PAZAPA-4460 file (N, C-alpha, C; in steps of 0.05 Angstrom, whole numbers, plus 32768, in hexadecimal, padded with zeros to 4 digits):
% residues 282
    n_x    n_y    n_z   ca_x   ca_y   ca_z    c_x    c_y    c_z   seq   type   mol
   80A7   81C9   7C3B   808D   81D3   7C45   8086   81ED   7C36     1      M     A
   806D   81EF   7C2C   8066   8207   7C1D   805F   821E   7C30     2      N     A
   805D   8236   7C23   805A   824E   7C33   8040   824E   7C43     3      M     A
   802A   8244   7C38   8010   8243   7C46   8012   8232   7C5F     4      N     A
   801F   821A   7C5D   8022   8209   7C75   8034   8216   7C8A     5      K     A
   8049   8224   7C81   805B   8231   7C93   804C   8247   7CA2     6      L     A
   803C   8257   7C94   802C   826C   7CA1   8018   8261   7CB5     7      L     A
   800C   824A   7CAD   7FF9   823D   7CBF   8006   8234   7CD9     8      L     A
   801E   8228   7CD6   802D   821F   7CED   8033   8235   7D00     9      L     A
   803D   824C   7CF5   8044   8263   7D06   802B   826F   7D13    10      F     A
   8014   826E   7D05   7FFC   827A   7D10   7FF2   826B   7D28    11      S     A
   7FF9   8250   7D2A   7FF0   8240   7D41   8005   8240   7D57    12      F     A
   801D   8248   7D51   8033   8247   7D65   802D   8256   7D7F    13      A     A
   8022   826F   7D7E   801C   827D   7D97   8007   826E   7DA8    14      P     A
   7FF4   8262   7D9A   7FDF   8253   7DA9   7FEB   823B   7DB7    15      L     A
   7FFD   822C   7DA9   8009   8215   7DB5   801B   821D   7DCC    16      L     A
   8029   8234   7DCA   803A   823D   7DDF   802A   8246   7DF7    17      L     A
   8013   8253   7DF2   8002   825C   7E08   7FF6   8244   7E16    18      A     A
   7FF0   822F   7E07   7FE5   8216   7E13   7FFA   820A   7E26    19      D     A
   8013   8209   7E1D   8028   81FD   7E2D   802D   820D   7E47    20      T     A
   802F   8228   7E44   8033   8239   7E5B   801B   8238   7E6E    21      I     A
   8003   8236   7E62   7FEB   8235   7E73   7FEB   821D   7E85    22      G     A
   7FFA   8207   7E7D   7FFA   81EF   7E8E   800D   81F1   7EA5    23      G     A
   801F   8204   7EA4   8032   8208   7EBA   8026   8218   7ED1    24      I     A
   8027   820D   7EE8   801B   821A   7EFF   8030   8229   7F10    25      A     A
   8047   821C   7F14   805C   8227   7F25   8077   8221   7F19    26      I     A
   808A   8233   7F1C   80A6   822E   7F15   80B7   822F   7F2E    27      T     A
   80C9   821C   7F30   80DC   821B   7F47   80F8   821B   7F3A    28      V     A
   8105   8233   7F3B   811E   8237   7F2C   8118   8230   7F0F    29      D     A
   8125   821C   7F03   8120   8215   7EE7   810D   81FD   7EE4    30      D     A
   8102   81F3   7EFA   80F0   81DD   7EF9   80D3   81E7   7EF9    31      E     A
   80C1   81D7   7EEE   80A5   81DF   7EEC   8092   81CB   7EFA    32      T     A
   807C   81D5   7F04   8066   81C5   7F0F   804D   81CC   7F00    33      I     A
   8040   81B8   7EF4   8028   81BE   7EE4   800E   81BC   7EF4    34      T     A
   7FF9   81C7   7EE8   7FDF   81C4   7EF5   7FD7   81A6   7EF7    35      L     A
   7FDE   8197   7EE2   7FD8   817A   7EE2   7FE5   816C   7EFA    36      Y     A
   7FFF   8173   7EFF   800D   8166   7F15   8000   816D   7F30    37      E     A
   7FF7   8186   7F33   7FEA   818E   7F4C   7FD0   817E   7F50    38      I     A
   7FC0   817D   7F3A   7FA7   816E   7F3C   7FAB   8150   7F41    39      K     A
   7FC0   8145   7F34   7FC6   8129   7F38   7FCF   8124   7F55    40      Q     A
   7FDF   8135   7F60   7FE8   8132   7F7C   7FD1   8134   7F8F    41      E     A
   7FBE   8146   7F89   7FA6   8149   7F9A   7F96   812F   7F9A    42      Q     A
   7F93   8123   7F83   7F83   810A   7F80   7F91   80F3   7F8F    43      E     A
   7FAB   80F0   7F8B   7FB9   80DA   7F97   7FBB   80DD   7FB6    44      I     A
   7FC0   80F5   7FBF   7FC5   80F9   7FDC   7FAC   8104   7FEB    45      S     A
   7F97   810A   7FDC   7F7F   8115   7FE8   7F85   812E   7FF8    46      N     A
   7F94   8141   7FEC   7F9D   8159   7FF9   7F91   8172   7FED    47      Q     A
   7F93   8188   7FFC   7F8A   81A2   7FF2   7F9F   81AC   7FDD    48      S     A
   7F97   81C1   7FCF   7FAA   81CC   7FBB   7FC4   81D5   7FC8    49      V     A
   7FC1   81E3   7FDF   7FD9   81ED   7FED   7FEC   81D6   7FF5    50      K     A
   7FE0   81C1   8001   7FF1   81AA   800A   7FFE   819C   7FF2    51      S     A
   7FEF   8199   7FDC   7FFA   818D   7FC4   8011   819E   7FB9    52      A     A
   800D   81B8   7FB8   8021   81CA   7FAE   803A   81C9   7FBF    53      V     A
   8037   81CA   7FD9   804E   81C9   7FEC   805E   81AF   7FE7    54      D     A
   8050   8199   7FE4   805D   817F   7FE0   806C   817F   7FC5    55      K     A
   8060   818A   7FB0   806D   818A   7F96   8085   819D   7F95    56      L     A
   8083   81B3   7FA3   809A   81C6   7FA4   80B1   81B8   7FB2    57      I     A
   80AB   81AA   7FC9   80BF   819C   7FD7   80CC   8187   7FC5    58      R     A
   80BC   8178   7FB6   80C6   8164   7FA4   80D9   8170   7F8F    59      T     A
   80D1   8187   7F84   80E2   8195   7F70   80FD   819D   7F7C    60      K     A
   80FC   81A7   7F95   8114   81AF   7FA3   8126   8197   7FA7    61      L     A
   811A   8180   7FAE   812A   8168   7FB1   8136   815F   7F97    62      E     A
   8128   8162   7F81   8132   815B   7F67   814A   816D   7F5F    63      E     A
   8147   8187   7F65   815D   819A   7F60   8176   8193   7F70    64      I     A
   8172   818C   7F89   8188   8185   7F9B   8195   816B   7F91    65      E     A
   8185   8158   7F89   818F   813E   7F7F   81A0   8142   7F66    66      A     A
   8197   8154   7F54   81A7   8159   7F3C   81C2   8166   7F43    67      K     A
   81C2   8178   7F57   81DA   8185   7F5F   81EE   8170   7F6A    68      K     A
   81E4   815C   7F77   81F5   8147   7F84   81F9   812F   7F71    69      R     A
   81EF   8131   7F59   81F1   811B   7F45   81E6   8100   7F50    70      N     A
   81CF   8102   7F5D   81C1   80EB   7F68   81AB   80E3   7F54    71      I     A
   81A9   80C9   7F4D   8195   80C0   7F3A   818B   80A4   7F42    72      S     A
   8174   809C   7F36   8169   8082   7F3B   8162   8076   7F1F    73      V     A
   816A   805E   7F1A   8165   8051   7F00   814A   8042   7F00    74      S     A
   8141   803B   7EE9   8129   802B   7EE6   812D   800F   7EF3    75      G     A
   8145   8004   7EF2   814A   7FEA   7EFE   8149   7FEC   7F1D    76      Q     A
   8153   8003   7F28   8151   8008   7F45   8134   8007   7F4E    77      D     A
   8122   8014   7F3E   8106   8015   7F44   80FA   7FF9   7F44    78      V     A
   8100   7FE9   7F2E   80F5   7FCE   7F2B   80FF   7FBC   7F42    79      L     A
   8118   7FBE   7F49   8123   7FAD   7F5F   8115   7FB3   7F79    80      D     A
   8110   7FCD   7F7E   8103   7FD4   7F97   80E6   7FCA   7F98    81      D     A
   80D8   7FCC   7F82   80BD   7FC2   7F80   80BC   7FA4   7F84    82      L     A
   80CF   7F96   7F78   80D0   7F78   7F7A   80D5   7F70   7F98    83      K     A
   80E7   7F7F   7FA5   80EC   7F7A   7FC1   80D3   7F7E   7FD2    84      T     A
   80C5   7F94   7FCC   80AD   7F9A   7FDB   8098   7F85   7FD7    85      M     A
   8095   7F7B   7FBE   8082   7F66   7FB8   8089   7F4C   7FC7    86      A     A
   80A3   7F45   7FC7   80AC   7F2C   7FD5   80A7   7F2E   7FF3    87      E     A
   80AB   7F46   7FFF   80A7   7F4A   801C   808A   7F46   8023    88      Q     A
   8078   7F4B   8010   805B   7F49   8015   804F   7F30   8009    89      N     A
   8061   7F1C   8001   8057   7F03   7FF5   8045   7F08   7FDD    90      N     A
   804D   7F1B   7FCC   803D   7F22   7FB5   804F   7F20   7F9C    91      M     A
   8041   7F1C   7F85   804F   7F20   7F6B   8050   7F3E   7F66    92      T     A
   8060   7F45   7F52   8062   7F62   7F4B   8047   7F6C   7F42    93      L     A
   8038   7F5C   7F32   801D   7F63   7F29   800A   7F68   7F40    94      G     A
   800C   7F56   7F55   7FFA   7F59   7F6C   8001   7F73   7F7C    95      Q     A
   801B   7F7A   7F7C   8023   7F92   7F8A   8017   7FAB   7F7C    96      L     A
   8018   7FAB   7F62   800C   7FC1   7F53   7FEE   7FC3   7F59    97      Y     A
   7FE1   7FAC   7F5A   7FC4   7FAB   7F60   7FBF   7FB6   7F7C    98      E     A
   7FD0   7FAF   7F8F   7FCD   7FB8   7FAB   7FD1   7FD6   7FAC    99      A     A
   7FE4   7FE1   7F9E   7FE9   7FFE   7F9E   7FD1   800D   7F92   100      M     A
   7FC5   8000   7F7E   7FAE   800C   7F71   7F96   800C   7F84   101      N     A
   7F93   7FF5   7F92   7F7C   7FF2   7FA4   7F7E   8003   7FBD   102      S     A
   7F96   8003   7FC9   7F99   8011   7FE3   7F9F   802E   7FE0   103      V     A
   7FB1   8035   7FCC   7FBA   8051   7FC9   7FB1   805E   7FAF   104      R     A
   7FA2   804E   7F9F   7F97   8059   7F86   7FAC   8062   7F73   105      H     A
   7FC3   8053   7F72   7FD9   805A   7F60   7FDA   8046   7F49   106      L     A
   7FDD   8050   7F31   7FE0   803E   7F19   7FFD   8033   7F1A   107      S     A
   8002   8020   7F08   801D   8014   7F07   8033   802A   7F02   108      E     A
   802D   803C   7EEF   8041   8051   7EE8   8044   8064   7F00   109      S     A
   802E   806A   7F0E   8030   807C   7F25   803F   806E   7F3C   110      Q     A
   803B   8054   7F3F   804A   8045   7F54   8068   8045   7F4E   111      T     A
   8070   8042   7F35   808C   8043   7F2D   8097   805F   7F32   112      K     A
   8088   8074   7F2B   8091   808F   7F2F   8094   8095   7F4D   113      L     A
   8081   808D   7F5E   8083   8091   7F7B   809B   8082   7F86   114      K     A
   80A0   806A   7F7C   80B7   805A   7F85   80D1   8067   7F7E   115      T     A
   80D2   8072   7F66   80EA   8081   7F5D   80EF   8099   7F6F   116      K     A
   80DA   80A8   7F75   80DC   80BF   7F87   80E6   80B6   7FA2   117      E     A
   80DB   809F   7FAC   80E3   8095   7FC7   8101   808F   7FC8   118      K     A
   810A   8081   7FB3   8127   8079   7FB2   8139   8091   7FAF   119      L     A
   8130   80A4   7F9F   8140   80BD   7F9C   8142   80CC   7FB6   120      L     A
   812B   80CD   7FC4   812B   80DA   7FDF   813E   80CC   7FF2   121      K     A
   813D   80B2   7FF2   814F   80A3   8004   816C   80A9   8000   122      Q     A
   8174   80A9   7FE6   8190   80AF   7FE0   8197   80CC   7FE7   123      K     A
   8185   80DE   7FE0   818A   80FB   7FE5   818B   8101   8003   124      L     A
   8177   80F6   8011   8175   80FC   802E   818D   80F1   803D   125      F     A
   8197   80DA   8034   81AE   80CE   8041   81C6   80E0   803D   126      K     A
   81C9   80EB   8025   81E0   80FD   801E   81DE   8117   802F   127      A     A
   81C6   8121   8033   81C3   813B   8042   81C8   8137   8060   128      I     A
   81BE   8121   806B   81BE   811E   8088   81D5   810E   8093   129      T     A
   81E4   8101   8082   81F9   80EE   808B   820B   80FA   80A1   130      M     A
   8214   8112   809D   8228   811E   80AF   821B   812C   80C7   131      S     A
   8201   812D   80C8   81F3   813D   80DD   81E4   812C   80F1   132      Q     A
   81E0   8113   80EB   81D1   8102   80FE   81E3   80F6   8113   133      L     A
   81D9   80F5   812C   81E8   80EA   8142   81D7   80D3   814F   134      E     A
   81E5   80C0   815B   81D8   80AA   8169   81CA   80B5   8182   135      E     A
   81B0   80AF   8187   81A3   80B9   819F   81AE   80AC   81B8   136      P     A
   81AE   80BB   81CE   81B9   80B1   81E7   81A3   809F   81F5   137      T     A
   81AB   8090   8209   8199   807F   8218   8183   8090   8224   138      D     A
   818A   80A8   822E   8177   80B9   823B   8162   80C3   8227   139      E     A
   816B   80C9   820F   8158   80D2   81FA   8145   80BC   81F1   140      E     A
   8150   80A3   81F0   813F   808C   81E9   812A   8087   81FE   141      V     A
   8132   8088   8218   811F   8084   822E   8109   8099   822E   142      Q     A
   8111   80B2   822A   80FD   80C8   822A   80EA   80C6   8212   143      E     A
   80F4   80BF   81FB   80E3   80BC   81E3   80D0   80A6   81E7   144      F     A
   80D9   808F   81F2   80C8   8078   81F6   80B1   807F   8209   145      Y     A
   80B7   808D   821E   80A2   8094   8232   808E   80A7   8226   146      E     A
   8097   80BA   8215   8085   80CD   8209   8073   80C1   81F4   147      L     A
   807D   80AB   81E7   806E   80A0   81D0   8067   8082   81D4   148      H     A
   8065   807A   81ED   805F   805E   81F3   8046   8053   81E6   149      S     A
   8032   8065   81E4   8018   805C   81D8   801B   8054   81BA   150      S     A
   802F   8060   81AD   8034   805A   8190   803F   803E   818C   151      E     A
   804A   8032   81A1   8057   8018   819F   8044   8001   81A7   152      Y     A
   802C   8008   81AE   8019   7FF3   81B7   8012   7FE0   81A1   153      Q     A
   8013   7FC7   81A7   800C   7FB1   8194   7FFA   7F9D   81A2   154      V     A
   7FE5   7F93   8195   7FD5   7F7E   81A1   7FE3   7F63   81A1   155      P     A
   7FDC   7F52   81B4   7FE6   7F37   81B3   7FDB   7F27   819C   156      K     A
   7FC1   7F2D   8196   7FB5   7F20   817F   7F9F   7F32   8174   157      S     A
   7F97   7F2D   815B   7F82   7F3C   814D   7F6E   7F29   8142   158      I     A
   7F55   7F2C   814B   7F3F   7F1B   8141   7F34   7F27   8128   159      D     A
   7F33   7F17   8112   7F2A   7F22   80F9   7F17   7F0E   80EB   160      T     A
   7F09   7F19   80D8   7EFB   7F09   80C4   7F07   7F10   80A9   161      V     A
   7F12   7EFC   809B   7F20   7F01   8082   7F0C   7EFC   806B   162      V     A
   7F09   7F0F   805A   7EF7   7F0D   8042   7F09   7F09   802A   163      Y     A
   7F03   7EF3   801B   7F13   7EEC   8003   7F02   7EE8   7FEB   164      L     A
   7F0D   7EF0   7FD4   7EFE   7EED   7FBB   7F11   7EF0   7FA3   165      S     A
   7F0A   7EE2   7F8D   7F18   7EE6   7F74   7F0E   7EFF   7F66   166      Q     A
   7EF6   7F08   7F6E   7EE8   7F1E   7F61   7EEA   7F37   7F73   167      D     A
   7EFA   7F4A   7F6B   7EFE   7F62   7F7C   7EE4   7F71   7F80   168      K     A
   7ED4   7F74   7F6B   7EBB   7F84   7F6D   7EA7   7F76   7F80   169      K     A
   7EA6   7F5C   7F7E   7E94   7F4D   7F91   7E9D   7F51   7FAE   170      A     A
   7EB7   7F50   7FB2   7EC2   7F55   7FCD   7EBB   7F70   7FD7   171      L     A
   7EBF   7F84   7FC6   7EB8   7FA0   7FCE   7E9A   7FA3   7FD4   172      E     A
   7E89   7F94   7FC4   7E6C   7F95   7FC9   7E65   7F88   7FE3   173      Q     A
   7E73   7F72   7FEA   7E6E   7F64   8003   7E76   7F76   801B   174      K     A
   7E8C   7F84   8018   7E95   7F96   802E   7E81   7FAD   8032   175      I     A
   7E77   7FB7   801C   7E63   7FCE   801F   7E49   7FC4   802A   176      S     A
   7E43   7FAA   8027   7E2A   7F9F   8032   7E2F   7F82   803B   177      N     A
   7E3A   7F7F   8053   7E43   7F64   805D   7E2C   7F50   805F   178      P     A
   7E13   7F59   8060   7DFC   7F47   8063   7DF5   7F3A   8049   179      M     A
   7DFE   7F44   8033   7DF7   7F39   8019   7E05   7F1E   8015   180      I     A
   7DF8   7F0B   8008   7E03   7EF1   8003   7E10   7EF0   7FE8   181      N     A
   7E2A   7EEE   7FE7   7E39   7EEC   7FCD   7E4A   7ED3   7FCD   182      L     A
   7E44   7EBF   7FBD   7E53   7EA6   7FBC   7E70   7EAA   7FB4   183      P     A
   7E76   7EC1   7FA6   7E92   7EC5   7F9D   7EA4   7ECD   7FB4   184      Q     A
   7E98   7ED4   7FCB   7EA8   7EDE   7FE2   7EA6   7EC9   7FF9   185      V     A
   7EBD   7EC1   8003   7EBD   7EAF   801A   7ECA   7EBD   8032   186      R     A
   7EC4   7EB4   804A   7ECF   7EC0   8062   7EDC   7EAB   8074   187      T     A
   7EF0   7EB5   8083   7EFE   7EA4   8096   7F03   7EB4   80B0   188      E     A
   7EFC   7EA8   80C6   7F02   7EB4   80E0   7F1F   7EAE   80E7   189      N     A
   7F2F   7EC2   80ED   7F4B   7EBE   80F4   7F53   7ECF   810B   190      Q     A
   7F60   7EC2   811F   7F6C   7ED1   8135   7F8A   7ED1   8130   191      S     A
   7F95   7EE9   812A   7FB1   7EEB   8123   7FC2   7EF2   813B   192      L     A
   7FD5   7EE1   8141   7FE8   7EE8   8157   7FFE   7EF9   814B   193      E     A
   8000   7F12   8155   8011   7F26   8148   802F   7F1E   8148   194      T     A
   8038   7F0D   815A   8054   7F05   815A   805A   7EF1   8144   195      E     A
   8045   7EE5   8139   8049   7ED0   8125   8043   7ED8   8109   196      K     A
   8038   7EF0   8105   8031   7EF9   80EA   8044   7F0F   80E0   197      V     A
   8043   7F14   80C6   8054   7F28   80BA   804F   7F44   80C7   198      N     A
   8064   7F51   80D1   8061   7F6B   80DE   8053   7F7F   80CD   199      P     A
   8056   7F7D   80B2   8049   7F90   80A0   802B   7F8C   80A1   200      R     A
   8022   7F72   80A4   8005   7F6D   80A7   7FFB   7F78   80C1   201      L     A
   800A   7F76   80D6   8002   7F81   80F0   7FFF   7F9F   80EE   202      V     A
   8012   7FAC   80E1   8010   7FCA   80DD   7FF8   7FD1   80CD   203      Q     A
   7FF2   7FC1   80B8   7FDB   7FC5   80A7   7FC1   7FC3   80B7   204      F     A
   7FBF   7FAF   80C8   7FA7   7FAB   80D8   7FA4   7FBF   80EE   205      L     A
   7FBB   7FC9   80F9   7FBA   7FDC   810E   7FAE   7FF7   8104   206      M     A
   7FAF   7FFB   80EA   7FA4   8014   80DF   7F85   8011   80DA   207      K     A
   7F7B   7FF9   80DF   7F5E   7FF4   80DB   7F51   7FF3   80F7   208      T     A
   7F3D   8004   80FB   7F30   8005   8115   7F20   7FEB   811A   209      A     A
   7F1C   7FE5   8133   7F0B   7FCE   813A   7EEF   7FD1   812E   210      D     A
   7EE3   7FBB   8127   7EC8   7FBA   811B   7EC7   7FC9   8101   211      S     A
   7EDC   7FC7   80F1   7EDC   7FD4   80D6   7EED   7FC4   80C3   212      S     A
   7EEA   7FCA   80A9   7EF8   7FBC   8094   7F13   7FCA   808C   213      F     A
   7F26   7FB9   8085   7F3F   7FC4   8079   7F3A   7FC9   805C   214      S     A
   7F4C   7FD7   804E   7F4A   7FD9   8031   7F4C   7FBE   8024   215      P     A
   7F42   7FBB   800C   7F45   7FA2   7FFC   7F62   7FA1   7FF1   216      V     A
   7F6F   7F8B   7FF4   7F8A   7F87   7FEA   7F8C   7F6C   7FDB   217      I     A
   7FA0   7F69   7FCA   7FA4   7F4F   7FBD   7FA9   7F3A   7FD2   218      P     A
   7F9F   7F22   7FCE   7FA2   7F0C   7FE2   7FBF   7F05   7FE5   219      Q     A
   7FC8   7F04   7FFE   7FE4   7EFE   8005   7FEA   7EE1   8000   220      M     A
   7FFE   7EDC   7FF0   8006   7EC0   7FEA   7FF4   7EB1   7FD8   221      G     A
   7FE2   7EBF   7FCA   7FD0   7EB1   7FB8   7FC4   7EC5   7FA4   222      G     A
   7FB0   7EBB   7F95   7FA3   7ECC   7F81   7F89   7ED7   7F8D   223      S     A
   7F7E   7EEB   7F81   7F65   7EF7   7F8A   7F69   7F0E   7F9D   224      G     A
   7F54   7F15   7FAD   7F55   7F2D   7FBE   7F4C   7F26   7FDA   225      Y     A
   7F53   7F37   7FED   7F4B   7F32   8009   7F47   7F4C   8018   226      M     A
   7F38   7F4B   802D   7F35   7F61   803F   7F30   7F56   805B   227      A     A
   7F38   7F65   8070   7F35   7F5C   808B   7F1F   7F6D   8099   228      F     A
   7F0D   7F5F   80A7   7EFB   7F6C   80B9   7F07   7F68   80D5   229      Y     A
   7F10   7F7E   80E1   7F1D   7F7C   80FB   7F08   7F7C   8111   230      V     A
   7F05   7F66   811F   7EF2   7F64   8135   7EFC   7F72   814D   231      L     A
   7F14   7F6B   8156   7F1F   7F77   816E   7F3D   7F72   816F   232      R     A
   7F4B   7F84   817D   7F68   7F80   8183   7F6A   7F79   81A1   233      K     A
   7F78   7F63   81A7   7F78   7F59   81C2   7F92   7F5E   81D1   234      N     A
   7F90   7F65   81EA   7FA7   7F69   81FC   7FBB   7F7C   81F0   235      E     A
   7FB2   7F94   81EB   7FC4   7FA9   81E0   7FD6   7FB5   81F5   236      V     A
   7FF0   7FB5   81F0   8003   7FC0   8204   801C   7FC7   81F5   237      S     A
   802C   7FD8   8202   8046   7FE0   81F7   805C   7FCE   8202   238      A     A
   806D   7FC3   81F1   8083   7FB2   81FA   8097   7FC2   820A   239      P     A
   80A7   7FB5   821B   80BB   7FC3   822B   80D0   7FD0   8218   240      P     A
   80DC   7FE5   8222   80EF   7FF4   8211   8105   7FE2   8206   241      L     A
   8111   7FD0   8216   8127   7FC0   820C   811F   7FAF   81F4   242      D     A
   8105   7FA8   81F2   80FC   7F98   81DC   80FB   7FA7   81C2   243      A     A
   80F8   7FC1   81C4   80F5   7FD2   81AB   8109   7FE9   81AB   244      I     A
   811E   7FE7   81B9   8132   7FFD   81BB   813C   8005   81A0   245      R     A
   8142   7FF2   818F   814C   7FF9   8174   8137   8008   8164   246      A     A
   811D   8000   8167   8108   800E   8159   8105   802B   8163   247      Q     A
   8107   802F   817D   8105   804A   8189   811C   805B   817F   248      V     A
   8134   8050   8180   814B   805F   8176   8147   8068   8159   249      K     A
   813D   8055   8149   8139   805B   812D   8125   8072   8129   250      N     A
   8110   8072   813A   80FC   8088   8138   8108   80A3   8140   251      Q     A
   8119   80A3   8154   8126   80BC   815C   8138   80C6   8145   252      I     A
   8148   80B4   8139   8159   80BB   8123   8148   80C6   810C   253      V     A
   8132   80B8   8106   8120   80C1   80F1   8115   80DC   80F6   254      Q     A
   810D   80E2   810E   8102   80FC   8116   8117   8112   8112   255      Q     A
   8130   810C   811C   8146   8120   8119   814C   8124   80FB   256      N     A
   814B   810E   80EC   8151   810F   80CF   813C   8121   80C1   257      R     A
   8123   811E   80C8   810E   812E   80BC   8112   814C   80C2   258      E     A
   811B   8152   80DB   8120   816E   80E2   8137   817A   80D2   259      Q     A
   814C   816A   80CE   8163   8173   80BE   815A   8179   80A1   260      I     A
   814A   8166   8096   8141   8169   807B   812E   8181   8077   261      L     A
   811B   8184   808A   8108   819A   8089   8117   81B5   808A   262      N     A
   812B   81B7   809B   813B   81D0   809D   814A   81D4   8083   263      D     A
   8155   81BF   8077   8165   81C2   805E   8153   81CB   8047   264      H     A
   813C   81BF   8044   812B   81C6   802D   811C   81E0   8032   265      F     A
   8118   81E8   804B   810C   8202   8050   811F   8218   8048   266      Q     A
   8139   8214   804E   814D   8228   8045   814E   8229   8026   267      R     A
   814C   8211   8019   814C   8211   7FFC   8134   8220   7FF1   268      M     A
   811C   821C   7FFD   8104   8228   7FF4   8105   8247   7FF6   269      R     A
   8111   8250   800C   8114   826D   8010   8126   827A   7FFB   270      L     A
   813A   826B   7FF2   814D   8277   7FDF   8146   8271   7FC2   271      S     A
   8133   825E   7FBD   812B   8257   7FA2   811A   826C   7F95   272      A     A
   811B   826D   7F7A   810A   827F   7F6B   80F0   8271   7F64   273      D     A
   80DC   8275   7F75   80C2   8267   7F71   80AD   827B   7F68   274      I     A
   80A0   8275   7F52   808B   8286   7F47   8071   8276   7F44   275      K     A
   805C   8280   7F50   8042   8273   7F4D   8033   8282   7F37   276      V     A
   802E   8275   7F21   8021   8281   7F0A   8002   827E   7F0B   277      L     A
   7FF9   8267   7F14   7FDD   8261   7F17   7FDA   8248   7F26   278      R     A
   7FC2   8244   7F32   7FBC   822C   7F42   7FA1   8221   7F3A   279      L     A
   7F9C   8207   7F3C   7F81   81FD   7F37   7F6E   8205   7F4C   280      P     A
   7F55   8206   7F46   7F41   820D   7F5A   7F3E   81F6   7F6E   281      E     A
   7F37   81FD   7F87   7F32   81E9   7F9C   7F1A   81D8   7F95   282      E     A
***
């Protein structure tokens, strides 16, 4: 390399360094959070800057703790988990990626990243809480059930109109204006008995209010896309405790687990060297 090129390279070095540093918003010990990561988290989770920052700091603390404990997740682990998720929902892997993009606005790479984070959390959280969790007593289960009985309510059946199409844009257009006639979209009236359908579908429809549309998702067990118009949920009631005792116990354990983890990472955050250099505008 001649002298002129060498001088030119050195003359640009401070600008390149400033550009790199300018992208860093926060440091957590030796880890960094960039402005891009904050903006991306805001877009994916529809959160404020503060909420996005808190979530990313927590994620960095989890990564630091995972490294200390030599916990890792491989690309094959991620792929296996995604394949299992697709099979549970009667989808191909490609349809699962489409569903994640449609419902959560995640690209394929973002879905893989979120899945890796999920698996890493599962391994890490198990390691942290294993020795601290206790089996809830019968009295605790009974009290929790009585306090949260409304959360366990399930309808006997759900009356729906199913909208199906090979053309996603046509389906979205039909949902935005149901009175329009689009030959690419067909409809079916279905009354779904909740005991006979996939529990995940029941959970999905329970999140949709009566007289409104669900998000568009890839068609289950086939090609194309579908959405549900929920007419009404019939005979909604909470099952007796004995029928869902295992579920209630699991929720108590989950609640206690979250408390243990929150306490653990709050202590980590207080002792960590966290520097906020700059934040994106709201």
